[in-house]
C-alpha positions, 0 to 999 in steps of 0.5 A: 609101382611099390616102395620098399625099404632095403633093411641093409646097406652094400651090394644088391642082386635083383632077381626078376621073373616075367611070365608073359605071351612070348613066354617066361623071362628070368633076369638078375641085376648084380652089385646095385649099391644100396646106400644108408638111410639119409637124414636123422634116424626113423624115431627122431623124424616122427617125433619131430614131425608129431609134436605140432600135433600134441601142441595142438591137442594140448591147446585145445584141452586147455582152452576147452577147460577154461571155457567150460560153463560150470553145471551150477551156471547151466542150471539156472539158465 
């Protein structure tokens, strides 16, 4: 099974065609109600979800820059 987001809300009609050992069959589902997307807009959701990753990269970059050994000290070792 696959999940697909429908582009608009409102009533939808789904048409199916199935080929099987007993022959071909066709069907139709009429008036399936599709609601609007629940929750906040998708861009806002991804932005909030990505914040911890951005903060992690910032913390790692700051820690890396503070703990680097200068080249002069490396040459002395």
